C-alpha positions as a Markdown table, in Angstrom:
| # | Residue | x | y | z |
|---|---|---|---|---|
| 1 | Met | 78.8 | 98.9 | 106.0 |
| 2 | Pro | 78.6 | 100.1 | 102.4 |
| 3 | Asn | 81.6 | 101.5 | 100.5 |
| 4 | Ile | 80.9 | 104.5 | 98.3 |
| 5 | Leu | 83.4 | 105.4 | 95.6 |
| 6 | Leu | 83.6 | 109.1 | 95.2 |
| 7 | Thr | 85.9 | 108.7 | 92.2 |
| 8 | Gln | 87.7 | 106.0 | 90.4 |
| 9 | Lys | 90.7 | 108.1 | 89.7 |
| 10 | Cys | 93.9 | 107.2 | 91.6 |
| 11 | Ile | 97.3 | 108.8 | 91.9 |
| 12 | Arg | 99.2 | 105.7 | 92.8 |
| 13 | Ser | 100.0 | 102.5 | 91.0 |
| 14 | Cys | 100.4 | 99.8 | 93.7 |
| 15 | Pro | 101.8 | 96.5 | 92.3 |
| 16 | Tyr | 99.2 | 94.6 | 94.3 |
| 17 | Cys | 96.2 | 96.7 | 93.4 |
| 18 | Phe | 93.1 | 94.5 | 92.8 |
| 19 | Ala | 91.0 | 97.4 | 91.6 |
| 20 | Arg | 93.3 | 98.4 | 88.8 |
| 21 | Lys | 91.2 | 97.1 | 85.9 |
| 22 | His | 88.0 | 98.6 | 87.3 |
| 23 | Met | 89.6 | 102.0 | 87.6 |
| 24 | His | 91.3 | 101.7 | 84.3 |
| 25 | Asp | 88.0 | 101.1 | 82.5 |
| 26 | Ala | 86.3 | 104.1 | 84.2 |
| 27 | Pro | 85.9 | 107.4 | 82.4 |
| 28 | Pro | 88.1 | 110.2 | 83.9 |
| 29 | Glu | 85.1 | 112.4 | 84.6 |
| 30 | Asp | 83.5 | 109.7 | 86.6 |
| 31 | Ile | 82.8 | 111.3 | 90.1 |
| 32 | Leu | 79.9 | 110.9 | 92.4 |
| 33 | Lys | 77.2 | 113.6 | 92.1 |
| 34 | Trp | 75.5 | 115.3 | 95.0 |
| 35 | Glu | 72.0 | 113.9 | 94.2 |
| 36 | Asp | 73.4 | 110.4 | 94.0 |
| 37 | Leu | 75.2 | 110.7 | 97.3 |
| 38 | Ile | 71.9 | 111.8 | 98.9 |
| 39 | Tyr | 70.1 | 108.8 | 97.4 |
| 40 | Ile | 72.8 | 106.4 | 98.6 |
| 41 | Val | 72.7 | 107.8 | 102.1 |
| 42 | Asp | 68.9 | 107.6 | 102.2 |
| 43 | Phe | 69.0 | 104.0 | 100.8 |
| 44 | Phe | 71.4 | 102.6 | 103.4 |
| 45 | Gln | 70.2 | 104.6 | 106.4 |
| 46 | Ser | 66.7 | 103.4 | 105.8 |
| 47 | Gly | 68.1 | 99.8 | 106.0 |
| 48 | Gly | 69.6 | 100.5 | 109.4 |
| 49 | Asp | 73.2 | 101.3 | 108.5 |
| 50 | Thr | 74.9 | 103.8 | 110.8 |
| 51 | Asn | 78.4 | 103.7 | 109.1 |
| 52 | Ile | 79.5 | 104.6 | 105.6 |
| 53 | Ser | 82.9 | 104.3 | 104.0 |
| 54 | Leu | 84.2 | 106.7 | 101.4 |
| 55 | Leu | 86.9 | 105.5 | 99.0 |
| 56 | Gly | 88.2 | 105.6 | 95.5 |
| 57 | Gly | 90.5 | 105.7 | 93.6 |
| 58 | Glu | 91.7 | 108.5 | 95.9 |
| 59 | Pro | 88.6 | 110.0 | 97.5 |
| 60 | Phe | 90.4 | 113.3 | 98.1 |
| 61 | Leu | 90.5 | 113.8 | 94.3 |
| 62 | His | 86.8 | 114.5 | 94.5 |
| 63 | Pro | 86.2 | 118.3 | 94.6 |
| 64 | Asp | 83.4 | 118.1 | 97.2 |
| 65 | Ile | 84.8 | 115.4 | 99.5 |
| 66 | Ile | 84.9 | 117.6 | 102.6 |
| 67 | Asp | 81.3 | 118.7 | 102.2 |
| 68 | Tyr | 80.3 | 115.1 | 101.5 |
| 69 | Ile | 81.9 | 114.1 | 104.8 |
| 70 | Leu | 80.1 | 116.8 | 106.7 |
| 71 | Tyr | 76.8 | 116.0 | 105.1 |
| 72 | Ile | 76.9 | 112.3 | 106.0 |
| 73 | Ile | 77.9 | 113.2 | 109.6 |
| 74 | Ser | 75.0 | 115.7 | 109.8 |
| 75 | Arg | 72.7 | 112.7 | 109.0 |
| 76 | Gly | 74.0 | 111.0 | 112.2 |
| 77 | Met | 76.2 | 108.5 | 110.4 |
| 78 | His | 79.9 | 107.7 | 111.1 |
| 79 | Val | 82.2 | 108.2 | 108.1 |
| 80 | Thr | 85.3 | 106.2 | 107.4 |
| 81 | Val | 87.5 | 107.6 | 104.6 |
| 82 | Phe | 90.0 | 105.2 | 103.0 |
| 83 | Thr | 92.8 | 107.2 | 101.6 |
| 84 | Ser | 96.4 | 107.0 | 100.4 |
| 85 | Gly | 97.1 | 110.2 | 102.4 |
| 86 | Val | 98.6 | 111.7 | 99.2 |
| 87 | Val | 96.6 | 115.0 | 99.4 |
| 88 | Ser | 97.6 | 118.4 | 98.0 |
| 89 | Glu | 98.5 | 121.1 | 100.5 |
| 90 | Lys | 95.6 | 123.2 | 99.4 |
| 91 | Ile | 93.0 | 120.5 | 100.0 |
| 92 | Leu | 94.7 | 119.5 | 103.2 |
| 93 | Thr | 94.5 | 123.1 | 104.6 |
| 94 | Asp | 90.8 | 123.2 | 103.7 |
| 95 | Ala | 90.2 | 119.9 | 105.4 |
| 96 | Ile | 92.0 | 120.9 | 108.5 |
| 97 | Asp | 89.9 | 124.1 | 108.7 |
| 98 | Lys | 86.5 | 122.5 | 108.0 |
| 99 | Leu | 86.9 | 119.3 | 110.0 |
| 100 | Ala | 88.5 | 121.0 | 113.1 |
| 101 | Asp | 85.4 | 120.6 | 115.3 |
| 102 | Val | 84.3 | 117.1 | 114.1 |
| 103 | Asp | 84.0 | 114.6 | 116.9 |
| 104 | Pro | 86.5 | 111.7 | 116.3 |
| 105 | Met | 83.7 | 109.4 | 117.2 |
| 106 | Met | 82.0 | 110.4 | 113.9 |
| 107 | Leu | 85.0 | 110.3 | 111.5 |
| 108 | Ser | 87.9 | 108.0 | 110.8 |
| 109 | Phe | 90.6 | 108.1 | 108.3 |
| 110 | Val | 92.2 | 104.8 | 107.2 |
| 111 | Val | 95.5 | 105.5 | 105.5 |
| 112 | Asn | 96.6 | 102.7 | 103.2 |
| 113 | Leu | 100.3 | 102.9 | 103.7 |
| 114 | Asn | 103.0 | 101.4 | 101.5 |
| 115 | Asn | 106.6 | 100.9 | 102.5 |
| 116 | Pro | 108.2 | 104.4 | 102.4 |
| 117 | Arg | 111.3 | 102.9 | 100.8 |
| 118 | Glu | 109.2 | 101.9 | 97.8 |
| 119 | Thr | 107.3 | 105.2 | 97.6 |
| 120 | Pro | 108.4 | 108.4 | 95.9 |
| 121 | Phe | 109.8 | 111.1 | 98.2 |
| 122 | Ser | 107.0 | 113.6 | 97.2 |
| 123 | Glu | 104.3 | 111.1 | 98.2 |
| 124 | Asn | 106.0 | 110.4 | 101.5 |
| 125 | Glu | 106.1 | 114.1 | 102.3 |
| 126 | Ala | 102.3 | 114.4 | 101.5 |
| 127 | Ile | 101.4 | 111.3 | 103.6 |
| 128 | Gly | 103.4 | 112.7 | 106.5 |
| 129 | Arg | 101.6 | 116.0 | 106.4 |
| 130 | Phe | 98.3 | 114.2 | 106.3 |
| 131 | Met | 99.0 | 111.9 | 109.2 |
| 132 | Ser | 100.5 | 114.8 | 111.3 |
| 133 | Ala | 97.3 | 116.8 | 110.7 |
| 134 | Phe | 94.8 | 114.0 | 111.4 |
| 135 | Ala | 96.6 | 111.7 | 113.8 |
| 136 | Arg | 93.6 | 111.6 | 116.2 |
| 137 | Phe | 91.4 | 110.3 | 113.4 |
| 138 | Thr | 93.8 | 108.0 | 111.7 |
| 139 | Thr | 94.3 | 104.2 | 111.6 |
| 140 | Leu | 96.8 | 102.5 | 109.3 |
| 141 | Ser | 96.0 | 99.9 | 106.8 |
| 142 | Ile | 98.7 | 97.7 | 105.2 |
| 143 | Asn | 98.3 | 95.1 | 102.5 |
| 144 | Val | 100.5 | 92.0 | 102.5 |
| 145 | Tyr | 101.3 | 91.1 | 98.9 |
| 146 | Lys | 104.6 | 89.1 | 99.1 |
| 147 | Leu | 106.6 | 86.9 | 101.4 |
| 148 | Gly | 109.3 | 88.6 | 103.4 |
| 149 | Phe | 107.0 | 91.5 | 104.0 |
| 150 | Asp | 108.5 | 94.2 | 106.2 |
| 151 | Tyr | 106.0 | 95.2 | 108.9 |
| 152 | Ser | 108.3 | 97.7 | 110.7 |
| 153 | Phe | 107.4 | 100.7 | 108.6 |
| 154 | Ala | 103.8 | 100.6 | 109.9 |
| 155 | Leu | 105.1 | 100.4 | 113.5 |
| 156 | Asn | 107.4 | 103.4 | 112.9 |
| 157 | Ala | 104.6 | 105.5 | 111.4 |
| 158 | Ile | 102.3 | 104.9 | 114.3 |
| 159 | Asn | 105.0 | 105.9 | 116.8 |
| 160 | Lys | 106.3 | 108.9 | 114.7 |
| 161 | Tyr | 102.9 | 110.5 | 114.1 |
| 162 | Gly | 101.0 | 109.3 | 117.2 |
| 163 | Leu | 98.3 | 107.4 | 115.3 |
| 164 | Gln | 95.8 | 105.1 | 116.7 |
| 165 | Arg | 97.5 | 101.9 | 117.9 |
| 166 | His | 95.7 | 99.6 | 115.6 |
| 167 | Ile | 96.5 | 98.3 | 112.1 |
| 168 | Arg | 94.0 | 97.0 | 109.6 |
| 169 | Leu | 95.8 | 94.1 | 108.1 |
| 170 | Gly | 94.7 | 93.0 | 104.6 |
| 171 | Leu | 95.8 | 90.5 | 102.0 |
| 172 | Ala | 96.2 | 91.5 | 98.4 |
| 173 | His | 93.8 | 89.4 | 96.4 |
| 174 | Pro | 94.0 | 88.3 | 92.8 |
| 175 | Ile | 92.1 | 89.9 | 90.0 |
| 176 | Pro | 90.5 | 86.8 | 88.3 |
| 177 | Gly | 92.3 | 86.3 | 85.0 |
| 178 | Lys | 94.9 | 89.0 | 85.6 |
| 179 | Lys | 98.3 | 89.2 | 87.1 |
| 180 | Asn | 98.7 | 91.5 | 90.2 |
| 181 | Met | 101.0 | 90.7 | 93.0 |
| 182 | Cys | 99.4 | 88.7 | 95.8 |
| 183 | Ile | 99.9 | 85.9 | 98.2 |
| 184 | Thr | 99.0 | 82.7 | 96.4 |
| 185 | Pro | 97.3 | 79.8 | 98.2 |
| 186 | Asp | 100.5 | 77.8 | 98.4 |
| 187 | Lys | 102.2 | 80.7 | 100.2 |
| 188 | Met | 99.5 | 81.4 | 102.8 |
| 189 | Arg | 101.2 | 79.3 | 105.5 |
| 190 | Gln | 104.5 | 81.0 | 105.1 |
| 191 | Met | 102.8 | 84.4 | 105.2 |
| 192 | Ala | 101.1 | 83.4 | 108.4 |
| 193 | Lys | 104.3 | 82.2 | 110.0 |
| 194 | Glu | 106.1 | 85.4 | 109.2 |
| 195 | Leu | 103.2 | 87.5 | 110.6 |
| 196 | Met | 103.2 | 85.5 | 113.8 |
| 197 | Asp | 107.0 | 85.9 | 114.2 |
| 198 | Tyr | 106.5 | 89.7 | 114.1 |
| 199 | Leu | 103.5 | 89.7 | 116.4 |
| 200 | Pro | 105.5 | 90.0 | 119.7 |
| 201 | Thr | 107.1 | 93.2 | 118.3 |
| 202 | Phe | 103.6 | 94.8 | 117.7 |
| 203 | Glu | 102.5 | 93.8 | 121.1 |
| 204 | Ala | 105.7 | 95.2 | 122.7 |
| 205 | Phe | 104.5 | 98.6 | 121.4 |
| 206 | Asp | 100.9 | 98.0 | 122.3 |
| 207 | Ile | 99.8 | 97.9 | 118.7 |
| 208 | His | 97.0 | 95.5 | 117.8 |
| 209 | Leu | 96.0 | 94.0 | 114.4 |
| 210 | Gly | 92.6 | 93.6 | 112.9 |
| 211 | Phe | 92.1 | 91.2 | 110.0 |
| 212 | Asp | 90.5 | 92.4 | 106.8 |
| 213 | Cys | 88.7 | 89.6 | 104.9 |
| 214 | Gly | 90.4 | 86.8 | 102.9 |
| 215 | Met | 92.5 | 85.1 | 105.5 |
| 216 | Pro | 92.0 | 81.3 | 105.6 |
| 217 | Met | 91.9 | 79.9 | 109.1 |
| 218 | Cys | 94.0 | 76.9 | 108.2 |
| 219 | Ala | 97.0 | 79.1 | 107.4 |
| 220 | Phe | 97.5 | 79.3 | 111.2 |
| 221 | Thr | 98.3 | 76.5 | 113.7 |
| 222 | Asp | 96.0 | 76.0 | 116.6 |
| 223 | Glu | 98.6 | 77.6 | 118.9 |
| 224 | Glu | 98.8 | 80.6 | 116.6 |
| 225 | Leu | 95.0 | 80.9 | 116.5 |
| 226 | Gly | 95.0 | 81.0 | 120.3 |
| 227 | Arg | 97.5 | 83.8 | 120.3 |
| 228 | Leu | 95.5 | 85.7 | 117.8 |
| 229 | Tyr | 92.3 | 85.3 | 119.8 |
| 230 | Lys | 94.0 | 86.9 | 122.8 |
| 231 | His | 95.7 | 89.5 | 120.7 |
| 232 | Thr | 92.5 | 90.7 | 119.1 |
| 233 | Phe | 90.4 | 90.3 | 122.4 |
| 234 | Gly | 88.4 | 87.6 | 120.7 |
| 235 | His | 87.6 | 89.5 | 117.6 |
| 236 | Val | 89.7 | 87.6 | 115.1 |
| 237 | Ser | 87.5 | 86.5 | 112.2 |
| 238 | Phe | 88.0 | 84.3 | 109.1 |
| 239 | Arg | 84.6 | 85.0 | 107.5 |
| 240 | Cys | 84.2 | 86.7 | 104.2 |
| 241 | Gly | 80.9 | 88.1 | 102.8 |
| 242 | Ser | 79.6 | 90.8 | 100.5 |
| 243 | Ala | 81.2 | 94.2 | 101.1 |
| 244 | Ile | 78.8 | 96.1 | 98.8 |
| 245 | Asp | 80.7 | 98.8 | 96.8 |
| 246 | Val | 78.8 | 101.5 | 95.1 |
| 247 | Gly | 80.5 | 103.2 | 92.1 |
| 248 | Pro | 80.1 | 106.9 | 91.1 |
| 249 | Asp | 77.7 | 105.8 | 88.3 |
| 250 | Met | 75.5 | 104.0 | 90.9 |
| 251 | Glu | 76.7 | 100.6 | 89.8 |
| 252 | Val | 77.0 | 98.2 | 92.7 |
| 253 | Trp | 79.1 | 95.0 | 93.1 |
| 254 | Ser | 80.2 | 92.6 | 95.8 |
| 255 | Cys | 83.7 | 93.9 | 96.5 |
| 256 | Phe | 86.6 | 95.1 | 94.4 |
| 257 | Pro | 88.2 | 91.8 | 93.5 |
| 258 | Leu | 84.8 | 90.6 | 92.2 |
| 259 | Ser | 83.9 | 93.8 | 90.4 |
| 260 | Gly | 83.8 | 92.0 | 87.1 |
| 261 | Tyr | 80.9 | 89.8 | 88.3 |
| 262 | Asn | 77.2 | 90.3 | 88.7 |
| 263 | Lys | 77.2 | 94.1 | 88.6 |
| 264 | Lys | 73.9 | 95.9 | 88.8 |
| 265 | Ser | 72.6 | 99.4 | 89.4 |
| 266 | Leu | 71.7 | 100.4 | 93.0 |
| 267 | Leu | 68.4 | 101.6 | 91.5 |
| 268 | Asp | 67.5 | 98.0 | 90.7 |
| 269 | Phe | 67.0 | 97.2 | 94.4 |
| 270 | Gln | 64.1 | 98.2 | 96.6 |
| 271 | Asp | 66.0 | 98.1 | 99.9 |
| 272 | His | 69.2 | 97.1 | 101.6 |
| 273 | Arg | 67.9 | 93.6 | 102.4 |
| 274 | Glu | 67.2 | 92.8 | 98.8 |
| 275 | Leu | 70.6 | 94.1 | 97.8 |
| 276 | Cys | 72.4 | 92.0 | 100.4 |
| 277 | Glu | 70.4 | 88.9 | 99.5 |
| 278 | Tyr | 71.4 | 89.3 | 95.8 |
| 279 | Phe | 75.1 | 89.3 | 96.5 |
| 280 | Asp | 74.9 | 86.7 | 99.3 |
| 281 | Asn | 73.2 | 84.3 | 96.8 |
| 282 | Phe | 76.1 | 85.0 | 94.4 |
| 283 | His | 78.7 | 84.1 | 97.1 |
| 284 | Arg | 76.7 | 80.9 | 97.9 |
| 285 | Ser | 76.5 | 79.9 | 94.2 |
| 286 | Val | 80.3 | 80.1 | 93.8 |
| 287 | Arg | 80.9 | 78.2 | 97.0 |
| 288 | Ile | 78.8 | 75.4 | 95.7 |
| 289 | Glu | 81.1 | 75.1 | 92.8 |
| 290 | Val | 84.3 | 75.4 | 94.9 |
| 291 | Gly | 84.4 | 75.7 | 98.7 |
| 292 | Gly | 87.6 | 77.7 | 99.0 |
| 293 | Leu | 91.2 | 78.1 | 98.3 |
| 294 | Tyr | 92.0 | 74.4 | 98.8 |
| 295 | Glu | 90.2 | 71.1 | 98.0 |
| 296 | Lys | 89.9 | 70.4 | 101.7 |
| 297 | Cys | 87.7 | 73.5 | 102.0 |
| 298 | Asp | 84.8 | 71.5 | 100.3 |
| 299 | Tyr | 84.5 | 69.3 | 103.4 |
| 300 | Cys | 86.1 | 71.5 | 106.1 |
| 301 | Gln | 84.0 | 71.4 | 109.3 |
| 302 | Tyr | 85.0 | 75.0 | 110.2 |
| 303 | Arg | 83.7 | 76.2 | 106.9 |
| 304 | Met | 80.5 | 74.2 | 107.3 |
| 305 | Lys | 80.1 | 75.9 | 110.8 |
| 306 | Asp | 80.7 | 79.3 | 109.3 |
| 307 | Leu | 83.9 | 79.9 | 111.3 |
| 308 | Cys | 85.9 | 80.3 | 108.1 |
| 309 | Ser | 84.8 | 81.2 | 104.6 |
| 310 | Gly | 87.7 | 79.4 | 102.9 |
| 311 | Gly | 89.6 | 82.5 | 101.8 |
| 312 | Cys | 88.8 | 85.2 | 99.3 |
| 313 | Leu | 86.3 | 84.3 | 96.6 |
| 314 | Ser | 88.6 | 85.8 | 94.0 |
| 315 | His | 91.0 | 82.8 | 94.3 |
| 316 | Cys | 88.0 | 80.5 | 93.7 |
| 317 | Leu | 86.8 | 82.4 | 90.7 |
| 318 | Asn | 90.3 | 82.5 | 89.3 |
| 319 | Lys | 90.1 | 78.8 | 88.7 |
| 320 | Phe | 87.2 | 79.2 | 86.2 |
| 321 | Val | 88.5 | 82.1 | 84.1 |
| 322 | Asn | 89.9 | 80.0 | 81.2 |
| 323 | Glu | 87.6 | 77.0 | 81.3 |
| 324 | Ala | 84.6 | 76.3 | 79.0 |
| 325 | Pro | 81.3 | 77.7 | 80.5 |
| 326 | Ile | 80.0 | 74.5 | 82.0 |
| 327 | Arg | 79.1 | 75.7 | 85.4 |
| 328 | Asn | 76.6 | 78.2 | 87.0 |
| 329 | Ala | 76.9 | 81.3 | 84.7 |
| 330 | Gln | 77.5 | 83.5 | 87.8 |
| 331 | Val | 81.1 | 82.1 | 88.2 |
| 332 | Tyr | 82.3 | 83.6 | 85.0 |
| 333 | Pro | 83.2 | 87.2 | 84.5 |
| 334 | Val | 81.2 | 89.5 | 82.3 |
| 335 | Lys | 82.9 | 89.9 | 78.9 |
């Protein structure tokens, strides 16, 4: 499922953000144009995609977002909008009106929620208005970026607003060569233990987790993996591949933590297959240099059998940032 950035402007400054540099470098007028949206939808639909994600920055900062959503749905594709939920009252009122008759099977909102105690009051108010208006469409996403993470705020939001009883659980990943808050490889086991300790509370409220990419399998014990298998109805996955992000200027890259590597224009590719092969080859070339987060990843049987990818590639690339260019040129960021 491709991710289309409607704009790279954002109204928040999350301490764990792994897209900060990418957004900082983008010109303020950088928004996706109508003709480019149509080209992108044509490109991916012809390759067999039936789902498209819209994100940013904050996608609701784009003046035509609601019309973009309706256009993509009219093409028979499901739309997932990743948002902070911090939407102005004017835009929210317009969205409520224009999206009133949309089938929830064709539209999803994923609200990336931070702890309300660490969020300005005005933002909390806006997020509450959004989740109240679109509860039937909305799933929460939370990013674990430190030990001692408090999961209770997500549970409280789901119960308060009647959201879908599912949480997209992600890890904050490093920006290679930069310093953003994230769970480092030596802290992965403790992170996993804390998560498993809270799992019975989620289950008591019939709330289920889905893992975003970047979790290493070995952070969990065999017993914990069995519990996760049952909790996720067999859908727990530790694989990580190319996400395919398309920027407002039609640049394309593998995923946000890797946005400084191997960028190209979408116009350089003939079809979806060629695009995926390009970035899959990039992932393979890095894994040849280093298998994963840990030395044991190089010879891990579960990585060899494609049950685990060895954690987010950004951790691997971080190891090469300050070394002399002695490896495959693809493992070094573009200067």
